[in-house]
TORKOL-4160 file (C-alpha; in steps of 0.2 Angstrom, whole numbers, padded with zeros to 4 digits, m for minus):
282
<pt num="1" X="0695" Y="0633" Z="0463"/>
<pt num="2" X="0693" Y="0634" Z="0481"/>
<pt num="3" X="0681" Y="0623" Z="0487"/>
<pt num="4" X="0663" Y="0630" Z="0496"/>
<pt num="5" X="0663" Y="0624" Z="0515"/>
<pt num="6" X="0655" Y="0606" Z="0514"/>
<pt num="7" X="0635" Y="0610" Z="0522"/>
<pt num="8" X="0627" Y="0593" Z="0530"/>
<pt num="9" X="0606" Y="0595" Z="0536"/>
<pt num="10" X="0603" Y="0586" Z="0551"/>
<pt num="11" X="0586" Y="0583" Z="0555"/>
<pt num="12" X="0587" Y="0575" Z="0574"/>
<pt num="13" X="0600" Y="0571" Z="0586"/>
<pt num="14" X="0602" Y="0553" Z="0581"/>
<pt num="15" X="0603" Y="0558" Z="0563"/>
<pt num="16" X="0617" Y="0569" Z="0569"/>
<pt num="17" X="0628" Y="0557" Z="0580"/>
<pt num="18" X="0629" Y="0549" Z="0564"/>
<pt num="19" X="0633" Y="0561" Z="0554"/>
<pt num="20" X="0649" Y="0567" Z="0566"/>
<pt num="21" X="0654" Y="0551" Z="0570"/>
<pt num="22" X="0670" Y="0547" Z="0560"/>
<pt num="23" X="0666" Y="0532" Z="0547"/>
<pt num="24" X="0683" Y="0523" Z="0550"/>
<pt num="25" X="0691" Y="0520" Z="0567"/>
<pt num="26" X="0709" Y="0527" Z="0572"/>
<pt num="27" X="0724" Y="0517" Z="0565"/>
<pt num="28" X="0730" Y="0520" Z="0581"/>
<pt num="29" X="0718" Y="0518" Z="0595"/>
<pt num="30" X="0706" Y="0509" Z="0583"/>
<pt num="31" X="0694" Y="0518" Z="0590"/>
<pt num="32" X="0681" Y="0530" Z="0581"/>
<pt num="33" X="0691" Y="0545" Z="0584"/>
<pt num="34" X="0695" Y="0563" Z="0577"/>
<pt num="35" X="0704" Y="0577" Z="0577"/>
<pt num="36" X="0691" Y="0588" Z="0578"/>
<pt num="37" X="0682" Y="0599" Z="0589"/>
<pt num="38" X="0663" Y="0608" Z="0588"/>
<pt num="39" X="0656" Y="0628" Z="0590"/>
<pt num="40" X="0637" Y="0628" Z="0590"/>
<pt num="41" X="0628" Y="0644" Z="0584"/>
<pt num="42" X="0610" Y="0650" Z="0586"/>
<pt num="43" X="0611" Y="0654" Z="0567"/>
<pt num="44" X="0619" Y="0646" Z="0553"/>
<pt num="45" X="0621" Y="0662" Z="0541"/>
<pt num="46" X="0631" Y="0670" Z="0556"/>
<pt num="47" X="0654" Y="0670" Z="0554"/>
<pt num="48" X="0665" Y="0663" Z="0566"/>
<pt num="49" X="0669" Y="0678" Z="0577"/>
<pt num="50" X="0676" Y="0678" Z="0593"/>
<pt num="51" X="0667" Y="0692" Z="0608"/>
<pt num="52" X="0679" Y="0705" Z="0603"/>
<pt num="53" X="0676" Y="0702" Z="0587"/>
<pt num="54" X="0657" Y="0706" Z="0590"/>
<pt num="55" X="0662" Y="0721" Z="0605"/>
<pt num="56" X="0655" Y="0737" Z="0597"/>
<pt num="57" X="0638" Y="0745" Z="0593"/>
<pt num="58" X="0626" Y="0737" Z="0583"/>
<pt num="59" X="0625" Y="0736" Z="0566"/>
<pt num="60" X="0646" Y="0742" Z="0564"/>
<pt num="61" X="0659" Y="0730" Z="0554"/>
<pt num="62" X="0666" Y="0720" Z="0566"/>
<pt num="63" X="0681" Y="0720" Z="0575"/>
<pt num="64" X="0680" Y="0738" Z="0577"/>
<pt num="65" X="0683" Y="0736" Z="0595"/>
<pt num="66" X="0700" Y="0727" Z="0594"/>
<pt num="67" X="0713" Y="0740" Z="0600"/>
<pt num="68" X="0703" Y="0740" Z="0618"/>
<pt num="69" X="0708" Y="0722" Z="0619"/>
<pt num="70" X="0724" Y="0726" Z="0631"/>
<pt num="71" X="0713" Y="0739" Z="0640"/>
<pt num="72" X="0699" Y="0725" Z="0645"/>
<pt num="73" X="0709" Y="0712" Z="0652"/>
<pt num="74" X="0721" Y="0723" Z="0662"/>
<pt num="75" X="0707" Y="0728" Z="0670"/>
<pt num="76" X="0697" Y="0712" Z="0672"/>
<pt num="77" X="0713" Y="0705" Z="0681"/>
<pt num="78" X="0712" Y="0723" Z="0691"/>
<pt num="79" X="0693" Y="0719" Z="0698"/>
<pt num="80" X="0693" Y="0700" Z="0697"/>
<pt num="81" X="0702" Y="0696" Z="0711"/>
<pt num="82" X="0691" Y="0696" Z="0726"/>
<pt num="83" X="0680" Y="0684" Z="0718"/>
<pt num="84" X="0692" Y="0670" Z="0713"/>
<pt num="85" X="0691" Y="0653" Z="0722"/>
<pt num="86" X="0706" Y="0647" Z="0713"/>
<pt num="87" X="0720" Y="0660" Z="0707"/>
<pt num="88" X="0726" Y="0661" Z="0691"/>
<pt num="89" X="0745" Y="0654" Z="0689"/>
<pt num="90" X="0748" Y="0666" Z="0673"/>
<pt num="91" X="0742" Y="0680" Z="0660"/>
<pt num="92" X="0734" Y="0664" Z="0648"/>
<pt num="93" X="0723" Y="0657" Z="0663"/>
<pt num="94" X="0717" Y="0676" Z="0667"/>
<pt num="95" X="0714" Y="0677" Z="0647"/>
<pt num="96" X="0703" Y="0658" Z="0650"/>
<pt num="97" X="0694" Y="0664" Z="0667"/>
<pt num="98" X="0689" Y="0681" Z="0658"/>
<pt num="99" X="0681" Y="0672" Z="0641"/>
<pt num="100" X="0671" Y="0660" Z="0651"/>
<pt num="101" X="0665" Y="0672" Z="0661"/>
<pt num="102" X="0659" Y="0683" Z="0648"/>
<pt num="103" X="0673" Y="0699" Z="0645"/>
<pt num="104" X="0677" Y="0700" Z="0627"/>
<pt num="105" X="0694" Y="0693" Z="0621"/>
<pt num="106" X="0702" Y="0687" Z="0606"/>
<pt num="107" X="0697" Y="0666" Z="0610"/>
<pt num="108" X="0683" Y="0657" Z="0601"/>
<pt num="109" X="0674" Y="0644" Z="0611"/>
<pt num="110" X="0674" Y="0628" Z="0604"/>
<pt num="111" X="0671" Y="0610" Z="0614"/>
<pt num="112" X="0676" Y="0589" Z="0611"/>
<pt num="113" X="0657" Y="0586" Z="0613"/>
<pt num="114" X="0644" Y="0587" Z="0598"/>
<pt num="115" X="0632" Y="0588" Z="0612"/>
<pt num="116" X="0637" Y="0602" Z="0620"/>
<pt num="117" X="0638" Y="0610" Z="0604"/>
<pt num="118" X="0622" Y="0606" Z="0600"/>
<pt num="119" X="0614" Y="0613" Z="0615"/>
<pt num="120" X="0621" Y="0629" Z="0610"/>
<pt num="121" X="0616" Y="0629" Z="0595"/>
<pt num="122" X="0597" Y="0625" Z="0600"/>
<pt num="123" X="0596" Y="0637" Z="0614"/>
<pt num="124" X="0590" Y="0653" Z="0611"/>
<pt num="125" X="0572" Y="0654" Z="0608"/>
<pt num="126" X="0570" Y="0658" Z="0590"/>
<pt num="127" X="0563" Y="0644" Z="0580"/>
<pt num="128" X="0563" Y="0653" Z="0563"/>
<pt num="129" X="0582" Y="0654" Z="0562"/>
<pt num="130" X="0593" Y="0639" Z="0554"/>
<pt num="131" X="0607" Y="0633" Z="0569"/>
<pt num="132" X="0623" Y="0627" Z="0565"/>
<pt num="133" X="0635" Y="0617" Z="0574"/>
<pt num="134" X="0653" Y="0619" Z="0565"/>
<pt num="135" X="0663" Y="0604" Z="0565"/>
<pt num="136" X="0686" Y="0610" Z="0564"/>
<pt num="137" X="0699" Y="0598" Z="0559"/>
<pt num="138" X="0712" Y="0604" Z="0569"/>
<pt num="139" X="0726" Y="0593" Z="0563"/>
<pt num="140" X="0726" Y="0601" Z="0547"/>
<pt num="141" X="0724" Y="0617" Z="0554"/>
<pt num="142" X="0740" Y="0616" Z="0563"/>
<pt num="143" X="0748" Y="0605" Z="0550"/>
<pt num="144" X="0745" Y="0618" Z="0538"/>
<pt num="145" X="0753" Y="0633" Z="0553"/>
<pt num="146" X="0764" Y="0625" Z="0556"/>
<pt num="147" X="0760" Y="0621" Z="0574"/>
<pt num="148" X="0763" Y="0606" Z="0586"/>
<pt num="149" X="0754" Y="0592" Z="0580"/>
<pt num="150" X="0744" Y="0592" Z="0599"/>
<pt num="151" X="0730" Y="0600" Z="0606"/>
<pt num="152" X="0741" Y="0616" Z="0614"/>
<pt num="153" X="0742" Y="0618" Z="0634"/>
<pt num="154" X="0745" Y="0634" Z="0639"/>
<pt num="155" X="0764" Y="0631" Z="0642"/>
<pt num="156" X="0762" Y="0625" Z="0624"/>
<pt num="157" X="0757" Y="0640" Z="0617"/>
<pt num="158" X="0771" Y="0650" Z="0625"/>
<pt num="159" X="0782" Y="0642" Z="0616"/>
<pt num="160" X="0775" Y="0641" Z="0600"/>
<pt num="161" X="0771" Y="0659" Z="0600"/>
<pt num="162" X="0791" Y="0661" Z="0605"/>
<pt num="163" X="0794" Y="0652" Z="0588"/>
<pt num="164" X="0786" Y="0666" Z="0581"/>
<pt num="165" X="0794" Y="0680" Z="0589"/>
<pt num="166" X="0784" Y="0684" Z="0604"/>
<pt num="167" X="0788" Y="0685" Z="0620"/>
<pt num="168" X="0769" Y="0679" Z="0628"/>
<pt num="169" X="0754" Y="0684" Z="0629"/>
<pt num="170" X="0756" Y="0703" Z="0630"/>
<pt num="171" X="0768" Y="0706" Z="0615"/>
<pt num="172" X="0753" Y="0695" Z="0605"/>
<pt num="173" X="0741" Y="0708" Z="0611"/>
<pt num="174" X="0752" Y="0721" Z="0606"/>
<pt num="175" X="0757" Y="0713" Z="0589"/>
<pt num="176" X="0751" Y="0721" Z="0573"/>
<pt num="177" X="0742" Y="0706" Z="0558"/>
<pt num="178" X="0753" Y="0717" Z="0546"/>
<pt num="179" X="0770" Y="0710" Z="0550"/>
<pt num="180" X="0768" Y="0693" Z="0543"/>
<pt num="181" X="0752" Y="0681" Z="0539"/>
<pt num="182" X="0740" Y="0675" Z="0554"/>
<pt num="183" X="0741" Y="0659" Z="0562"/>
<pt num="184" X="0729" Y="0647" Z="0569"/>
<pt num="185" X="0729" Y="0636" Z="0583"/>
<pt num="186" X="0718" Y="0626" Z="0596"/>
<pt num="187" X="0723" Y="0626" Z="0614"/>
<pt num="188" X="0714" Y="0615" Z="0629"/>
<pt num="189" X="0716" Y="0626" Z="0647"/>
<pt num="190" X="0718" Y="0620" Z="0661"/>
<pt num="191" X="0704" Y="0614" Z="0673"/>
<pt num="192" X="0703" Y="0632" Z="0681"/>
<pt num="193" X="0683" Y="0629" Z="0686"/>
<pt num="194" X="0669" Y="0619" Z="0684"/>
<pt num="195" X="0662" Y="0625" Z="0667"/>
<pt num="196" X="0676" Y="0621" Z="0658"/>
<pt num="197" X="0676" Y="0602" Z="0663"/>
<pt num="198" X="0660" Y="0601" Z="0661"/>
<pt num="199" X="0658" Y="0609" Z="0644"/>
<pt num="200" X="0674" Y="0598" Z="0637"/>
<pt num="201" X="0680" Y="0616" Z="0634"/>
<pt num="202" X="0694" Y="0621" Z="0622"/>
<pt num="203" X="0700" Y="0636" Z="0612"/>
<pt num="204" X="0704" Y="0645" Z="0594"/>
<pt num="205" X="0716" Y="0658" Z="0594"/>
<pt num="206" X="0720" Y="0666" Z="0580"/>
<pt num="207" X="0737" Y="0680" Z="0579"/>
<pt num="208" X="0723" Y="0690" Z="0568"/>
<pt num="209" X="0712" Y="0702" Z="0576"/>
<pt num="210" X="0706" Y="0709" Z="0557"/>
<pt num="211" X="0696" Y="0690" Z="0549"/>
<pt num="212" X="0684" Y="0679" Z="0555"/>
<pt num="213" X="0691" Y="0663" Z="0558"/>
<pt num="214" X="0681" Y="0654" Z="0543"/>
<pt num="215" X="0689" Y="0670" Z="0534"/>
<pt num="216" X="0705" Y="0665" Z="0536"/>
<pt num="217" X="0702" Y="0647" Z="0532"/>
<pt num="218" X="0695" Y="0651" Z="0516"/>
<pt num="219" X="0710" Y="0664" Z="0513"/>
<pt num="220" X="0725" Y="0649" Z="0516"/>
<pt num="221" X="0712" Y="0636" Z="0507"/>
<pt num="222" X="0709" Y="0627" Z="0523"/>
<pt num="223" X="0688" Y="0624" Z="0517"/>
<pt num="224" X="0692" Y="0606" Z="0519"/>
<pt num="225" X="0697" Y="0608" Z="0538"/>
<pt num="226" X="0679" Y="0612" Z="0542"/>
<pt num="227" X="0662" Y="0609" Z="0540"/>
<pt num="228" X="0644" Y="0615" Z="0543"/>
<pt num="229" X="0631" Y="0604" Z="0552"/>
<pt num="230" X="0615" Y="0614" Z="0548"/>
<pt num="231" X="0599" Y="0612" Z="0560"/>
<pt num="232" X="0581" Y="0618" Z="0551"/>
<pt num="233" X="0573" Y="0629" Z="0558"/>
<pt num="234" X="0558" Y="0616" Z="0560"/>
<pt num="235" X="0568" Y="0603" Z="0569"/>
<pt num="236" X="0576" Y="0617" Z="0580"/>
<pt num="237" X="0563" Y="0612" Z="0596"/>
<pt num="238" X="0562" Y="0593" Z="0592"/>
<pt num="239" X="0583" Y="0591" Z="0593"/>
<pt num="240" X="0582" Y="0603" Z="0610"/>
<pt num="241" X="0570" Y="0590" Z="0618"/>
<pt num="242" X="0580" Y="0576" Z="0613"/>
<pt num="243" X="0594" Y="0587" Z="0622"/>
<pt num="244" X="0585" Y="0588" Z="0638"/>
<pt num="245" X="0580" Y="0569" Z="0639"/>
<pt num="246" X="0601" Y="0567" Z="0638"/>
<pt num="247" X="0603" Y="0578" Z="0651"/>
<pt num="248" X="0611" Y="0590" Z="0641"/>
<pt num="249" X="0606" Y="0606" Z="0646"/>
<pt num="250" X="0610" Y="0621" Z="0656"/>
<pt num="251" X="0614" Y="0613" Z="0672"/>
<pt num="252" X="0625" Y="0599" Z="0666"/>
<pt num="253" X="0636" Y="0612" Z="0657"/>
<pt num="254" X="0635" Y="0628" Z="0671"/>
<pt num="255" X="0636" Y="0616" Z="0686"/>
<pt num="256" X="0634" Y="0630" Z="0698"/>
<pt num="257" X="0616" Y="0639" Z="0704"/>
<pt num="258" X="0614" Y="0652" Z="0688"/>
<pt num="259" X="0612" Y="0635" Z="0678"/>
<pt num="260" X="0600" Y="0625" Z="0687"/>
<pt num="261" X="0589" Y="0641" Z="0686"/>
<pt num="262" X="0592" Y="0645" Z="0669"/>
<pt num="263" X="0587" Y="0625" Z="0664"/>
<pt num="264" X="0571" Y="0627" Z="0675"/>
<pt num="265" X="0566" Y="0641" Z="0667"/>
<pt num="266" X="0567" Y="0636" Z="0649"/>
<pt num="267" X="0562" Y="0618" Z="0654"/>
<pt num="268" X="0546" Y="0624" Z="0660"/>
<pt num="269" X="0541" Y="0636" Z="0646"/>
<pt num="270" X="0529" Y="0633" Z="0633"/>
<pt num="271" X="0534" Y="0628" Z="0617"/>
<pt num="272" X="0534" Y="0642" Z="0602"/>
<pt num="273" X="0524" Y="0632" Z="0592"/>
<pt num="274" X="0507" Y="0633" Z="0606"/>
<pt num="275" X="0493" Y="0644" Z="0602"/>
<pt num="276" X="0495" Y="0660" Z="0613"/>
<pt num="277" X="0478" Y="0655" Z="0621"/>
<pt num="278" X="0484" Y="0638" Z="0627"/>
<pt num="279" X="0494" Y="0636" Z="0644"/>
<pt num="280" X="0503" Y="0620" Z="0644"/>
<pt num="281" X="0517" Y="0617" Z="0654"/>
<pt num="282" X="0528" Y="0601" Z="0655"/>
């Protein structure tokens, strides 16, 4: 019988940190370390869909625009060159930069930092919705799909794809999912810009463009590799304020002028819990 994905309720930032902290030290290092990554979403009911999955008309099924992946990336490479401070060395680096600058790709953003994930979970101004931080044990996932038991760099990724008959990124992009069962791997990008470094970024890449990541994990009986930390709607602003006290904010995670402006705009806005007649500002 298939087990449900475990859901854990958290009521404060301290509660969250306690619950994501490993119960036992890692036997290799003796430190509290775990082979996990995190992803925060502003709605606990949302599936683990990439930006490419979500591309399309409102209220349509996901994946309806997946066939545009190659077209999108080739055009990004065509137009982005004049704006780059650091030139990408290969197509994978182009995809990473494109993803972090808002282009829909199959990459799914994750982070090694539970606090960074919590920031994104509680960022949107909608206090009536439960939020979620997903936790994924990538070591279990790699073992299941016979992926090298490390977080892959871009060179490692090419070698893994070659083992599966792909010559590289463009070969995977053209690939039809019907040839074999999909696989999932975790990739650590090069330090291509300050945002990637500040956010402790990692990416999940799947060979399929037809299913959400959580559905792929369910189909492969990997529900035990993933957890959901639920932030109740009435605790969102509380945890948001606690994160600000710890300097986990847009200015830290987006270290540029856009991040500075975004953090100031949000920080000095009034709480949504205030009456409309009040004009309290911090």
